[in-house]
C-alpha positions as a printed NumPy array, in Angstrom:
array([[120.51 ,  55.214,  64.588],
       [119.104,  51.884,  64.87 ],
       [115.92 ,  51.164,  66.811],
       [117.689,  48.693,  69.332],
       [119.801,  51.467,  69.709],
       [117.187,  54.476,  70.219],
       [115.137,  52.153,  72.931],
       [118.898,  51.539,  75.218],
       [118.977,  55.148,  74.554],
       [115.262,  55.767,  75.903],
       [115.648,  53.41 ,  78.261],
       [119.16 ,  54.759,  80.037],
       [118.312,  56.302,  83.31 ],
       [119.386,  59.679,  83.725],
       [121.954,  60.719,  85.803],
       [121.225,  62.251,  89.26 ],
       [122.25 ,  65.841,  89.207],
       [124.453,  66.04 ,  92.627],
       [123.256,  69.985,  93.339],
       [119.479,  69.285,  92.476],
       [118.847,  68.339,  96.228],
       [120.109,  71.693,  97.515],
       [118.581,  73.904,  94.297],
       [115.535,  74.274,  96.454],
       [116.832,  74.801,  99.747],
       [119.182,  77.747,  97.898],
       [116.491,  79.477,  95.896],
       [113.899,  82.427,  96.753],
       [111.442,  79.358,  97.767],
       [112.975,  78.183, 101.07 ],
       [113.523,  81.633, 101.942],
       [110.809,  82.046, 104.63 ],
       [111.214,  78.419, 105.304],
       [115.254,  79.078, 106.182],
       [114.035,  82.58 , 107.994],
       [111.64 ,  80.837, 109.872],
       [113.971,  77.899, 110.909],
       [116.263,  81.16 , 111.591],
       [113.387,  82.23 , 114.421],
       [112.711,  79.22 , 115.856],
       [116.458,  78.904, 116.596],
       [116.308,  82.458, 118.599],
       [112.865,  80.988, 120.591],
       [114.92 ,  78.179, 121.719],
       [117.927,  80.629, 122.638],
       [115.333,  82.977, 124.716],
       [114.526,  79.692, 126.622],
       [118.335,  78.094, 127.119],
       [119.104,  81.892, 128.387],
       [115.69 ,  81.005, 130.903],
       [116.398,  77.93 , 132.183],
       [120.137,  79.426, 132.724],
       [118.78 ,  82.988, 134.698],
       [116.219,  81.266, 136.645],
       [116.97 ,  77.678, 136.964],
       [114.383,  77.367, 140.363],
       [111.551,  78.345, 137.57 ],
       [112.185,  76.062, 135.   ],
       [112.13 ,  73.125, 137.335],
       [109.152,  73.544, 137.507],
       [106.769,  71.668, 134.806],
       [103.699,  73.184, 136.391],
       [105.469,  76.902, 135.696],
       [106.242,  76.314, 132.405],
       [103.053,  75.138, 131.367],
       [101.322,  78.23 , 132.985],
       [104.577,  80.462, 131.861],
       [103.586,  79.137, 128.503],
       [100.19 ,  80.359, 127.726],
       [100.846,  83.498, 129.795],
       [103.798,  84.52 , 126.642],
       [101.05 ,  83.189, 123.923],
       [ 98.345,  85.106, 126.056],
       [100.67 ,  88.311, 125.729],
       [101.268,  87.46 , 122.333],
       [ 97.442,  87.558, 121.281],
       [ 96.277,  90.959, 121.118],
       [ 99.86 ,  92.675, 119.404],
       [ 99.352,  89.085, 117.035],
       [ 96.434,  89.829, 115.725],
       [ 96.969,  93.438, 114.75 ],
       [100.453,  92.399, 113.386],
       [ 98.528,  90.226, 110.769],
       [ 96.513,  93.032, 109.502],
       [100.251,  94.93 , 109.561],
       [101.669,  92.114, 107.68 ],
       [ 99.095,  93.094, 104.632],
       [ 99.609,  96.814, 104.265],
       [103.61 ,  96.321, 104.418],
       [103.118,  93.388, 101.47 ],
       [101.156,  95.947, 100.16 ],
       [103.117,  98.146, 100.073],
       [102.157, 100.544, 102.665],
       [102.604, 101.34 , 106.332],
       [ 99.796, 102.067, 109.104],
       [100.735, 103.799, 111.895],
       [ 97.101, 104.169, 113.049],
       [ 96.578, 100.758, 114.488],
       [ 96.784, 101.461, 118.211],
       [ 94.988, 104.088, 117.893],
       [ 91.937, 102.363, 116.137],
       [ 92.07 ,  99.712, 118.672],
       [ 92.176, 102.801, 121.341],
       [ 89.242, 104.337, 119.536],
       [ 87.291, 100.604, 118.982],
       [ 87.245, 100.369, 122.552],
       [ 86.319, 103.074, 123.639],
       [ 83.499, 103.644, 121.314],
       [ 82.458,  99.635, 122.574],
       [ 82.484, 100.42 , 126.147],
       [ 79.926, 103.458, 126.019],
       [ 77.228, 103.361, 128.242],
       [ 75.097, 103.584, 125.17 ],
       [ 76.76 , 101.039, 123.415],
       [ 76.997,  98.551, 126.12 ],
       [ 73.175,  98.705, 126.59 ],
       [ 72.952,  96.703, 123.712],
       [ 75.235,  93.729, 125.241],
       [ 78.183,  92.194, 123.773],
       [ 76.524,  91.775, 120.003],
       [ 76.805,  95.401, 120.036],
       [ 80.012,  96.043, 121.338],
       [ 81.406,  93.488, 119.288],
       [ 79.294,  94.942, 116.313],
       [ 80.824,  98.794, 117.369],
       [ 84.003,  97.474, 117.999],
       [ 84.298,  96.116, 114.515],
       [ 83.079,  98.554, 112.819],
       [ 84.925, 101.621, 114.024],
       [ 88.073,  99.844, 112.593],
       [ 86.965,  98.818, 109.222],
       [ 85.381, 102.652, 108.718],
       [ 88.533, 103.943, 110.662],
       [ 90.916, 101.752, 107.734],
       [ 88.683, 102.456, 105.205],
       [ 89.115, 106.101, 105.412],
       [ 92.732, 105.568, 105.816],
       [ 92.57 , 103.788, 102.26 ],
       [ 90.388, 106.546, 100.669],
       [ 93.025, 109.156, 101.823],
       [ 95.958, 106.546, 100.187],
       [ 94.472, 105.448,  97.535],
       [ 92.45 , 108.59 ,  95.928],
       [ 93.69 , 111.219,  97.939],
       [ 97.122, 109.906,  97.434],
       [ 98.819, 111.295, 100.519],
       [101.876, 109.234, 101.681],
       [100.529, 106.023, 103.847],
       [103.125, 107.52 , 106.695],
       [101.299, 111.126, 106.555],
       [ 97.64 , 109.656, 106.522],
       [ 99.016, 106.966, 108.901],
       [100.021, 109.65 , 111.658],
       [ 97.579, 111.931, 111.234],
       [ 94.589, 109.465, 112.035],
       [ 97.075, 107.808, 114.753],
       [ 97.07 , 111.989, 116.206],
       [ 93.273, 112.121, 114.969],
       [ 91.604, 108.732, 116.579],
       [ 93.29 , 109.659, 119.554],
       [ 92.207, 112.745, 119.983],
       [ 88.328, 111.069, 119.179],
       [ 89.03 , 108.319, 121.78 ],
       [ 89.93 , 110.787, 124.587],
       [ 86.681, 113.018, 123.843],
       [ 84.387, 110.468, 123.299],
       [ 85.841, 109.087, 126.933],
       [ 86.468, 112.428, 128.713],
       [ 89.412, 111.75 , 129.005],
       [ 88.233, 109.01 , 131.628],
       [ 88.702, 105.079, 132.164],
       [ 85.26 , 103.466, 130.755],
       [ 84.402, 100.165, 133.013],
       [ 83.371,  97.429, 130.864],
       [ 80.615,  95.834, 132.803],
       [ 79.537,  92.988, 130.435],
       [ 79.816,  89.523, 131.673],
       [ 80.672,  88.066, 127.935],
       [ 83.076,  90.349, 126.878],
       [ 85.126,  90.324, 130.19 ],
       [ 85.021,  86.653, 130.146],
       [ 87.061,  86.319, 126.849],
       [ 89.958,  86.763, 128.689],
       [ 89.403,  84.419, 131.862],
       [ 87.05 ,  81.731, 129.606],
       [ 89.772,  78.482, 128.961],
       [ 88.28 ,  75.698, 126.742],
       [ 90.804,  72.385, 127.285],
       [ 92.964,  74.125, 129.145],
       [ 93.679,  76.436, 126.532],
       [ 92.909,  80.4  , 126.772],
       [ 89.993,  81.878, 124.745],
       [ 92.826,  84.575, 123.72 ],
       [ 94.867,  82.054, 122.58 ],
       [ 91.923,  80.466, 120.648],
       [ 90.927,  84.24 , 118.706],
       [ 94.507,  84.868, 117.421],
       [ 94.68 ,  81.243, 116.068],
       [ 91.8  ,  81.901, 114.05 ],
       [ 93.114,  84.995, 112.285],
       [ 96.509,  83.655, 111.921],
       [ 94.736,  80.826, 110.328],
       [ 92.508,  82.584, 108.228],
       [ 95.196,  85.1  , 107.337],
       [ 97.494,  82.664, 106.346],
       [ 94.549,  81.126, 103.829],
       [ 93.572,  84.5  , 102.622],
       [ 97.385,  85.418, 102.076],
       [ 98.802,  82.338, 100.594],
       [ 95.055,  80.267,  99.196],
       [ 93.237,  83.085,  97.615],
       [ 92.841,  85.925,  94.848],
       [ 93.467,  88.233,  97.023],
       [ 96.751,  87.298,  98.704],
       [ 98.231,  87.128,  95.258],
       [ 96.984,  90.547,  94.465],
       [ 98.841,  91.97 ,  97.62 ],
       [102.447,  90.599,  96.97 ],
       [101.203,  92.135,  93.022],
       [100.226,  95.159,  94.028],
       [103.247,  95.673,  96.757],
       [106.129,  94.088,  94.409],
       [105.374,  96.604,  91.27 ],
       [101.928,  98.912,  91.791],
       [102.193,  99.942,  87.759],
       [102.742,  96.384,  86.84 ],
       [ 99.871,  95.352,  88.803],
       [ 97.465,  97.724,  87.458],
       [ 98.784,  96.664,  83.784],
       [ 97.839,  92.825,  84.464],
       [ 94.34 ,  94.384,  85.582],
       [ 93.944,  94.556,  89.551],
       [ 92.287,  97.831,  90.801],
       [ 95.628,  98.945,  92.917],
       [ 93.617, 101.795,  94.26 ],
       [ 90.281,  99.667,  95.385],
       [ 92.652,  97.003,  96.724],
       [ 94.955,  99.225,  98.505],
       [ 92.247, 100.347, 100.106],
       [ 90.665,  96.774, 100.877],
       [ 93.964,  96.222, 102.933],
       [ 93.772,  99.246, 105.037],
       [ 90.268,  98.112, 105.686],
       [ 91.406,  94.854, 106.852],
       [ 94.51 ,  96.216, 109.113],
       [ 91.334,  98.217, 110.57 ],
       [ 88.925,  95.247, 111.306],
       [ 92.203,  93.936, 112.786],
       [ 92.573,  96.647, 114.905],
       [ 88.726,  95.625, 115.843],
       [ 88.823,  92.557, 116.824],
       [ 92.742,  92.977, 118.942],
       [ 89.81 ,  96.15 , 120.822],
       [ 87.725,  93.677, 122.161],
       [ 90.25 ,  91.082, 123.41 ],
       [ 92.466,  94.294, 124.48 ],
       [ 89.185,  95.24 , 126.826],
       [ 88.514,  91.705, 127.868],
       [ 92.231,  91.648, 129.708],
       [ 91.649,  95.172, 131.427],
       [ 87.514,  94.989, 131.958],
       [ 87.89 ,  98.377, 130.357],
       [ 89.018, 100.61 , 127.548],
       [ 90.911, 104.145, 127.956],
       [ 92.407, 106.744, 124.924],
       [ 95.861, 105.429, 126.171],
       [ 95.064, 102.21 , 125.68 ],
       [ 97.021, 100.097, 122.915],
       [100.284, 102.736, 123.217],
       [103.016, 101.87 , 120.697],
       [101.293,  98.806, 119.403],
       [102.118,  99.883, 115.548],
       [105.513,  99.828, 116.338],
       [105.627,  96.438, 117.922],
       [103.458,  95.015, 115.105],
       [105.631,  96.966, 112.417],
       [109.038,  95.399, 114.387],
       [107.069,  92.361, 114.487],
       [106.675,  92.087, 111.061],
       [110.193,  93.01 , 110.116],
       [111.524,  90.267, 112.188],
       [109.486,  87.863, 110.199],
       [110.522,  88.542, 106.839],
       [108.532,  91.219, 105.582],
       [109.443,  93.309, 103.383],
       [109.064,  97.431, 104.577],
       [109.023,  98.03 , 100.428],
       [106.727,  95.498, 100.395],
       [105.879,  92.923,  97.808],
       [107.01 ,  89.607, 100.254],
       [106.15 ,  88.595, 103.69 ],
       [104.673,  85.499, 105.718],
       [102.105,  85.403, 108.53 ],
       [103.881,  82.463, 109.909],
       [106.893,  84.777, 110.451],
       [105.309,  87.477, 112.073],
       [103.797,  85.712, 114.5  ],
       [107.235,  84.215, 115.056],
       [108.65 ,  87.718, 115.571],
       [105.296,  88.19 , 117.688],
       [106.164,  85.947, 120.165],
       [109.968,  86.579, 120.372],
       [109.059,  89.846, 121.286],
       [106.824,  88.206, 123.898],
       [109.12 ,  85.821, 125.284],
       [111.522,  88.74 , 125.749],
       [109.225,  90.877, 127.281],
       [108.654,  87.546, 129.478],
       [112.321,  87.052, 129.982],
       [112.91 ,  90.388, 131.363],
       [110.102,  89.926, 133.854],
       [111.146,  87.188, 135.298],
       [114.819,  88.092, 135.919],
       [113.103,  91.914, 137.059],
       [115.231,  93.816, 134.092],
       [114.194,  97.452, 133.504],
       [111.462,  98.196, 130.725],
       [114.157, 100.468, 129.237],
       [116.767,  97.36 , 129.082],
       [114.158,  95.516, 127.269],
       [113.405,  98.229, 124.886],
       [117.307,  98.733, 123.595],
       [117.243,  94.62 , 123.345],
       [114.258,  94.975, 120.839],
       [115.804,  97.923, 119.13 ],
       [118.696,  95.815, 118.531],
       [116.87 ,  93.139, 116.98 ],
       [115.292,  95.348, 114.669],
       [118.098,  96.783, 113.464],
       [120.208,  93.249, 112.705],
       [116.378,  91.986, 111.151],
       [116.721,  94.933, 108.807],
       [120.508,  94.125, 108.121],
       [119.665,  90.648, 106.939],
       [116.745,  91.729, 104.647],
       [119.434,  94.034, 102.808],
       [121.906,  91.101, 102.893],
       [119.745,  88.312, 101.73 ],
       [120.944,  84.984, 102.656],
       [120.476,  84.293,  99.263],
       [123.181,  86.101,  98.127],
       [125.301,  84.48 , 100.835],
       [124.688,  80.969,  99.424],
       [125.19 ,  82.415,  95.603],
       [128.293,  83.209,  96.953],
       [129.277,  79.984,  98.424],
       [128.053,  78.199,  95.301],
       [130.623,  80.526,  93.244],
       [133.084,  79.45 ,  95.233],
       [132.236,  75.683,  95.431],
       [132.445,  76.12 ,  91.537],
       [135.362,  77.898,  91.413],
       [136.74 ,  75.446,  93.555],
       [136.025,  72.298,  91.591],
       [137.336,  73.545,  88.064],
       [140.858,  74.51 ,  89.766]])
């Protein structure tokens, strides 16, 4: 080959790959994007249903604005709990005790002795109780080798019982104006509860996607043995994941106490199921190793929107729960038959058609 020919070859522009533009969209890297777009589509559909069923309400722009913030406030406490749950599930575990942690942290932080230390003492107590119970869960699972389902189920019963014992089965009123004001305070027209949710979600997103802790969480959930061989202390990391879930439960306890101006042993009932459902809807695999904070947040907002939609249409809670159950089943089925499989099938069919 002559120098001129070689130069011509080097200068010849590469032929564009007709499938290059869609390869990323069809790959695993875009699956979370596709799922989140699908969740946004579900939200739009719910809004359309609301407009059709209650045009009198949706015709009032002021009501629409207030209703959006009402939905976000409704989603705030569950959203904080779901962030912690998402980390646990991605790490290959499950936490059935988060609702009980919220109740125990709320009751402990509203005792007369704790309230005597002011708002700082109440917040410190709630967070400490949440992290402490989470660490106990992590110790039982990591070093006691208990199955997460059993360990956290036992903690659910024990924490509820301890909360009932501390409160003497009575509702404890919060007399602290600072704590109570969290639910009623607005900044630039946005409720403080929404700001707290945003801070927890952003922190969770950064922790999962931009730190070594997040990468280790995915590794531990995807393949614990491979993670161990790679030098990750799987037991310690698992314990920290449950402590993180407990911390989120402590934050949620303060938020829920602020909303009700009180705490009791029965508060946050079934929050663990709502958090698990929201995480699943958002694309978190129950088997671990995959999940997104944004997807979980969208799952929480979808459930809050459904609750709001049923409320403004005076529909029963039973019907609402049936709809939620159906959504969970569909979400799990989608996880079983992933979008990737469908796109690969279509891709193969296109190739066969082109060849023939």
